[in-house]
C-alpha positions as CSV (number, residue, x, y, z in Angstrom):
1,M,36.3,-54.8,-201.7
2,V,38.7,-53.7,-199.0
3,P,37.6,-52.9,-195.4
4,N,39.9,-50.3,-193.8
5,W,40.5,-49.0,-190.3
6,N,43.5,-46.8,-189.8
7,G,45.4,-48.6,-192.5
8,G,47.2,-45.6,-194.0
9,S,50.6,-47.3,-193.7
10,S,49.7,-50.4,-195.8
11,I,46.6,-49.6,-197.9
12,S,48.5,-48.0,-200.8
13,Q,50.5,-51.1,-201.6
14,C,47.3,-53.2,-201.2
15,L,45.3,-51.0,-203.7
16,R,48.2,-50.8,-206.2
17,S,48.2,-54.6,-206.3
18,L,44.4,-54.7,-207.0
19,I,44.6,-52.1,-209.7
20,A,47.4,-54.1,-211.3
21,Q,45.2,-57.2,-211.7
22,V,45.2,-58.7,-215.2
23,S,41.4,-59.1,-214.9
24,P,40.2,-55.6,-214.0
25,A,37.6,-55.2,-211.2
26,N,35.7,-52.4,-209.5
27,I,37.4,-51.6,-206.2
28,I,35.5,-50.4,-203.2
29,V,37.1,-49.4,-199.9
30,V,34.9,-49.3,-196.8
31,D,36.5,-47.0,-194.2
32,N,35.5,-47.9,-190.7
33,G,35.8,-44.5,-189.0
34,S,39.5,-44.2,-189.4
35,T,41.3,-41.4,-187.5
36,D,44.5,-41.5,-189.5
37,N,45.1,-40.2,-193.1
38,S,43.5,-43.2,-194.8
39,V,40.5,-41.5,-196.4
40,R,42.5,-38.5,-197.6
41,L,45.3,-40.7,-198.9
42,I,42.8,-42.9,-200.9
43,K,41.0,-40.0,-202.4
44,K,44.2,-38.3,-203.4
45,E,46.3,-41.3,-204.7
46,F,43.5,-43.5,-206.0
47,P,40.7,-41.4,-207.5
48,G,39.3,-44.4,-209.4
49,V,38.7,-46.4,-206.3
50,G,35.2,-46.1,-204.8
51,I,35.1,-45.3,-201.1
52,V,32.3,-45.8,-198.5
53,V,33.0,-43.8,-195.3
54,K,31.5,-44.9,-192.0
55,K,31.5,-42.6,-189.0
56,R,32.5,-45.4,-186.6
57,N,34.2,-48.7,-186.6
58,L,31.6,-51.4,-187.5
59,G,34.2,-54.2,-187.2
60,F,35.3,-56.4,-190.0
61,A,31.8,-57.9,-190.4
62,G,29.9,-54.6,-190.4
63,G,32.4,-52.9,-192.7
64,V,32.4,-55.8,-195.2
65,N,28.7,-56.0,-195.2
66,A,28.5,-52.3,-196.2
67,G,30.8,-53.0,-199.1
68,I,28.8,-56.1,-200.1
69,R,25.6,-54.2,-200.2
70,Q,27.2,-51.5,-202.4
71,A,28.5,-54.1,-204.8
72,I,25.1,-55.8,-205.0
73,K,23.7,-52.5,-206.1
74,Y,26.2,-52.5,-208.9
75,N,24.8,-55.9,-210.0
76,A,28.0,-57.8,-209.3
77,D,28.0,-61.5,-209.8
78,Y,31.0,-62.0,-207.4
79,I,32.5,-60.0,-204.6
80,A,36.1,-60.4,-203.5
81,I,37.1,-59.4,-199.9
82,F,40.7,-58.4,-199.4
83,N,42.6,-57.3,-196.3
84,N,44.1,-53.8,-196.4
85,D,47.4,-55.3,-195.1
86,A,47.7,-57.7,-198.0
87,V,49.1,-57.6,-201.5
88,A,47.6,-59.7,-204.4
89,D,49.5,-61.5,-207.1
90,T,48.5,-60.0,-210.5
91,R,46.4,-63.1,-211.4
92,W,44.7,-63.4,-208.0
93,I,41.2,-62.3,-208.9
94,E,41.4,-64.1,-212.3
95,Q,42.1,-67.4,-210.7
96,L,39.3,-67.1,-208.2
97,V,36.7,-66.0,-210.8
98,N,37.7,-68.9,-213.1
99,T,37.0,-71.3,-210.3
100,L,33.5,-69.9,-209.5
101,A,32.6,-69.4,-213.2
102,N,33.4,-73.1,-214.0
103,N,31.8,-74.6,-210.9
104,Q,28.2,-73.5,-210.2
105,H,28.0,-75.4,-207.0
106,I,31.0,-73.5,-205.5
107,G,29.9,-70.5,-203.5
108,I,33.3,-69.4,-202.2
109,A,36.8,-69.6,-203.5
110,C,39.8,-68.9,-201.2
111,S,43.4,-68.1,-201.7
112,K,46.8,-69.4,-200.9
113,M,47.8,-66.8,-198.3
114,I,51.6,-66.4,-197.6
115,S,53.5,-64.1,-195.2
116,T,54.9,-61.0,-196.8
117,N,58.4,-62.3,-196.5
118,Q,57.2,-65.3,-198.5
119,E,58.6,-67.8,-196.0
120,L,55.6,-69.0,-194.2
121,L,52.0,-70.0,-195.0
122,D,49.2,-68.0,-193.5
123,S,46.2,-70.0,-194.7
124,T,45.3,-72.5,-197.4
125,G,41.6,-72.6,-196.4
126,E,39.9,-72.9,-193.1
127,F,39.3,-76.3,-191.4
128,Y,36.9,-77.1,-188.5
129,T,37.5,-79.7,-185.8
130,S,35.0,-81.9,-184.0
131,W,35.7,-79.8,-180.9
132,G,34.1,-76.8,-182.7
133,L,37.4,-75.1,-183.3
134,P,38.2,-73.5,-186.7
135,Y,41.8,-73.1,-187.8
136,P,43.7,-72.0,-190.9
137,R,45.2,-74.9,-192.7
138,G,49.0,-74.8,-193.0
139,R,49.5,-71.7,-190.9
140,G,53.1,-71.3,-189.8
141,E,54.4,-74.0,-192.1
142,P,57.2,-73.2,-194.6
143,V,56.1,-72.3,-198.1
144,S,56.3,-75.4,-200.3
145,D,54.3,-77.3,-202.9
146,K,52.4,-79.3,-200.2
147,Y,49.2,-77.3,-200.7
148,D,49.4,-76.8,-204.5
149,Q,46.3,-78.9,-205.4
150,E,42.9,-77.2,-205.8
151,T,40.7,-78.9,-203.3
152,P,37.4,-78.5,-201.4
153,V,37.9,-77.1,-197.9
154,F,35.5,-76.3,-195.0
155,G,35.8,-72.6,-195.1
156,A,37.5,-69.5,-196.5
157,S,39.4,-66.7,-194.8
158,G,37.8,-63.4,-195.2
159,G,41.2,-61.9,-195.8
160,A,41.4,-62.9,-199.4
161,S,38.4,-64.7,-200.9
162,L,35.7,-64.5,-203.6
163,Y,32.0,-64.9,-202.8
164,R,29.2,-65.7,-205.2
165,V,26.4,-63.1,-204.9
166,E,23.7,-65.7,-205.6
167,M,24.9,-67.6,-202.5
168,L,25.0,-64.5,-200.3
169,K,21.5,-63.6,-201.3
170,E,20.4,-67.0,-200.2
171,I,22.3,-67.4,-196.9
172,G,22.7,-63.8,-195.9
173,L,25.8,-61.7,-195.2
174,F,28.3,-61.8,-192.4
175,D,26.9,-62.0,-188.9
176,E,27.8,-58.6,-187.3
177,D,27.6,-60.0,-183.8
178,F,31.0,-61.5,-184.4
179,F,32.4,-57.9,-185.1
180,A,35.9,-59.3,-185.9
181,Y,37.1,-62.9,-186.2
182,Y,35.1,-66.1,-186.9
183,E,32.5,-64.2,-189.0
184,D,34.1,-65.8,-192.1
185,V,34.0,-69.3,-190.5
186,D,30.3,-68.8,-189.6
187,L,29.4,-67.7,-193.2
188,S,31.3,-70.7,-194.6
189,F,29.4,-73.0,-192.2
190,R,26.1,-71.5,-193.4
191,A,27.1,-71.9,-197.0
192,Q,28.0,-75.6,-196.4
193,L,24.7,-76.2,-194.6
194,A,22.8,-74.7,-197.6
195,G,24.6,-77.0,-200.0
196,W,27.3,-74.6,-201.3
197,K,30.9,-75.7,-201.5
198,V,34.1,-73.9,-200.7
199,A,37.2,-74.3,-202.9
200,Y,40.8,-73.7,-202.2
201,V,42.6,-72.2,-205.2
202,P,46.4,-72.4,-204.8
203,S,47.1,-70.4,-208.0
204,A,45.3,-67.4,-206.4
205,I,48.1,-66.0,-204.2
206,A,48.0,-63.2,-201.6
207,Y,50.8,-62.0,-199.5
208,H,49.6,-61.0,-196.0
209,Q,51.2,-58.9,-193.3
210,I,49.8,-61.1,-190.6
211,G,48.3,-59.2,-187.7
212,A,48.7,-55.7,-189.1
213,T,45.0,-55.0,-189.6
214,S,44.3,-56.3,-186.1
């Protein structure tokens, strides 16, 4: 599921990468009141992609929740959230699904997110300090094998992660009071408190045009 707001310049590449996954998935775009050509472009170039059109910008949390509710109606077991300014490796969804399918106590699986020039890391899972400050592990570091081990982490970036529907039904969806930013950390925190785990899956790779969606 891809939230979109005026992402006409980047969403085509994003959707092509999701359509090209070796493990096919239903794709939903939630458009948050875009004023560019996003909706028209998606309907014309990607007729097989579902689209939910909102009249106004509900923020990341509100847009994502609209897509989650739609996916739950389709009886999905897992829901992936992917930024419209990112491109997925062809095995991205396969690797995340395998992790959740093989570990029933894991509620969220997150990706190795790399800058689009493939030089710097964006996120290898979210950490949380004793000062109450969340931060993306590895951000700004050169791409290397340093974070190539699957490991538990505190939280998952909403930019490229897979969520277990069973967990979402238990703990609730994203808190829309956040609008944009930290809603993913909050949801990870609630998951941890409810006994669910978050896994970092380095073989699930997404290339992110950092800041474009913002």
